[in-house]
N, C-alpha and C positions, 0 to 999 in steps of 0.2 A: 509096145503095149497096145492092146486092141480093146475097143469098147465092148460093153455088154448090153448096149441099148437094143430095144426091140427093133428088128429089121423093118424097114418101110415107113417108120414114123416120120421121116423127113424125105421120103421118096419124091424126086423131082424138084426138090427145093435147093436153092443156092444159099450157102452159108458163108459169111465172111468172118474169119477168126483173126483178131489182131493180137499179136504177142510174139513170143519167142518160138523157136522150133523145138522146145523141150518143155518139161514140167506140165503145168496145168493147161497151157495153151495147146500143147501137142495132144494131151489126153482129150481135150474138148474136140479138137479137129478129128481125131480118130473115132471118137464116139459118134460124132455127127455123120461121118462117112459110113460107119457101120449101121446107122439108122437110115441110110439111103441118100444122104445129101451129096450135092456137088460142092466142093470146097475151094474157097479162095483164102489163102493165108497171107497175112500182111504184117510187116514190121519195118523197123528202120533199115535193116540189112536184107533187102529183097533177094540178093544173090545168095546170101547165107541161108535164108529160108528155103530157097529152091534146092540147095544142096541137102539141107536137113530133111526135106520131104521127098527126096529122090525116090521114085518108084511107087509113090502113093497116088499119082494121078492128080494131085492138087495143083492149082495155079498159084504162083507166088507173086506178090506185089510188094512194092516199097511204099511205106507211109511213115511219117513222123507226126505223132499226135500233138507235139508241141508247136507245130507249124500249120496254120490254117490253110495256107496255099497247098501244102502237101496233101492235106485231107481233101480239099476241093478237087485236086488233080486225080486223086484215087476215085472219087465219086464220078468224075468225068469218064473214067475208063470202065466203070461198071454200070451198064445200062439199067439193069433191074436186080433187086436183091430181095431175098425172103427174110433172112435173119442175120443180124450182126452181133458178134460177141467181142467185147473189148476186155482183154485180160491184162493189158499193159499196166505197168506200175514203175515207179522210180523210188529207190531206197532213200528214206528220209529218217533214219533212226538216229537217236541221240537225245539226251536230256536238254532242257530249255537253255542251259548255260553254254552248250556247244553247238546248237543248231544255228545255221546261217540262213539268210533270206533266200539265197539262190537255191539251196537244197529244198527248202519248203516250197518255193515257187515251182520248181520242176516237178515236184510230187503232185501238186495241184494241176499243173498244166497237163500232165500225162494221164491222171486218173479221174479228173473232174472236168476240166475245161475241154480237154480233147474229146471225150464222149459227147459233150454238149455240141461241139462243132461237127462231130460225126452226124448227130441228129439234124443239125442245120443243113448239111450238104447232102444227106441221103434221104431226107424226109419225103421227097417226091419220087423216090426210086423203089420204095417198098411195095411189093405185091400184096394183095389182100391176104390177111392172116399173118403179116410180118411182125417181127419183134426185134427189140434191141436189148441186149443183156449187158449190164455193167458189172464191175467187180468192186465190192466193198471189203469188209473184213471185221472179225470179231472184236478188234481193238476199238471199234466205234462205240461199243457198249460196255467194254471192260478194258480201259486203257491201263497200261503198266508203265513204270518208269522207263524212259528211253523211247517211248512209243508215241510221244505227243503229236508230232507231225503226221505220223501214220494214222493215228486215231482221228485227227481232224480231217484228213483227206478221206478216210473211209466214211466218216459221218456225213461229209458233204456229198459223197457218191450216193449214199442212201437217199438223201434229200433230192438230188438231181433225178434219180430214178422215179420218184413219186411225181415230181413236177413235170417231167417229160411224158409220163404216162397220161397226164391230163392234156398236155399240149399236142402230142403226136397222135392221140386217139383217132382211129381205132388201132393204130400200130401199138402193140403192147411193149411196155418197158419195165424191166425188173432188174434187181441187183442180186448177185450171189455173194454171200458173206462167209468165206472160209475161216476156220480156226487154225490150229496147228496142223499143217499138212507137210508130209515128208516128200518134198520135191527136189531136194538138194540145196535149198536155200539156207539150210542150217549147217551145211557141211563146213562153212567157214569157222564154226565154233571149235572144230577139231573133233575127232571121233569120241573121245572120252566125255567132253562137255556136252556134245550132242546127245549121246546115249543117256547121260544123267538127266538132261532136260526132258527127253522123251519119256523116260521111265517115270519121272515125277508127274508129268501131265497125264500120262496114261493111267497112273494110279488114282488121280484125283478127278478126272472128268467122268461123267456118267457113262459114256460109251466104252470106257476102259481101254482105249487104244488111240493111236495117232491116226489122223486122216491120210488118205491117199489122193493122188491126182484124179484117179478114177471116181472116187466118191464125189468130187467136185464136178467132174465132167457129166456124171449122170444127172446131177441137179440142173446143170445148164441145159441138157437135152430136155428135161422136164419143163424148164422155163420156156424153151422155144416151142414146145408142142402142146402145152396146156393152154387152150384158147380162152379160158376164163380167168387167167392169172395175169394181173398187171398192177404195177405200182407197189410191189412188195420186195422185201429183202429176204431171200432164202438163206437161213443159217445152216451151214454145213460145218459144224464146229464140235460135234460130239458132246454138246451141252457144256462146253468149257466155261462160258460166261456165268453159268449157274453156281459155280463153286469158287 
C-alpha cells in the first residue's frame, strides 16, 4: 500500500511510528514516507519489523510500551525527533463478567500509560513544530457489549491527548479515533460473519462504507502537519457513532 499524501509535507522531518509492520501502523509509515519523512518504526519485535519493512529504507527499533526502561532506552537512541505516532494497542475485549485484571491492565499500559511515558522521555527531543499522535477509538463515545475495557482505554487516551497538549506545549498532541476499519483485525470472525458485520455497518453509517487503513493514515498525516491543531481527537469513523 502506498500513501496518497501531498509530497513534501513532511520533507526533512523524522517520524517515529510505533506499532506492527502491518495494518494501520504500516499505512501511517508509508503515508509519512510519501509525504517526505524519514521513518523510524518501532515495536516489540524489532527484528520482525526490520523484515516487514525490508526495502523501504526505514530504520527499525525495538520498544515495549509496557516497560518504561525500554521506552527510555529508545529515547536514548534517538537524538532528535519531529513527530511520534503511537498506534500500539492490546486486545481487551469481553463483557464485564469475563474480563480479568491483567487483560485490562495491559490494555491501559499499552495505549494510555505507554504514550504518557513516551511523552516523558521524548519531551526534550522534539524539534520545533513537533507533535505526538495517540490512538483512541470510536468505542470511547459509543461502547457496545463486550467492549467495556476497550471503551475505557480509548476514553482515557482522548483525555491524555488533551492533558499532554497542555503540558508539552508548544509540542502538539492529538488523538486519532478510528471506527470500523478493515485491517484484518476482523478476520478472526470468519469470512461469513465478517462480511455480515461489514454489510450491516456499511448500511447504517453515514459514509455507507467500511474504513480503510489509508483513511486513518491520511488523518494522522493531517495531525502531524496541521500546525494549529492540538488537544483534539480526530474521528475517522464514517459517522458510525451517530447511528
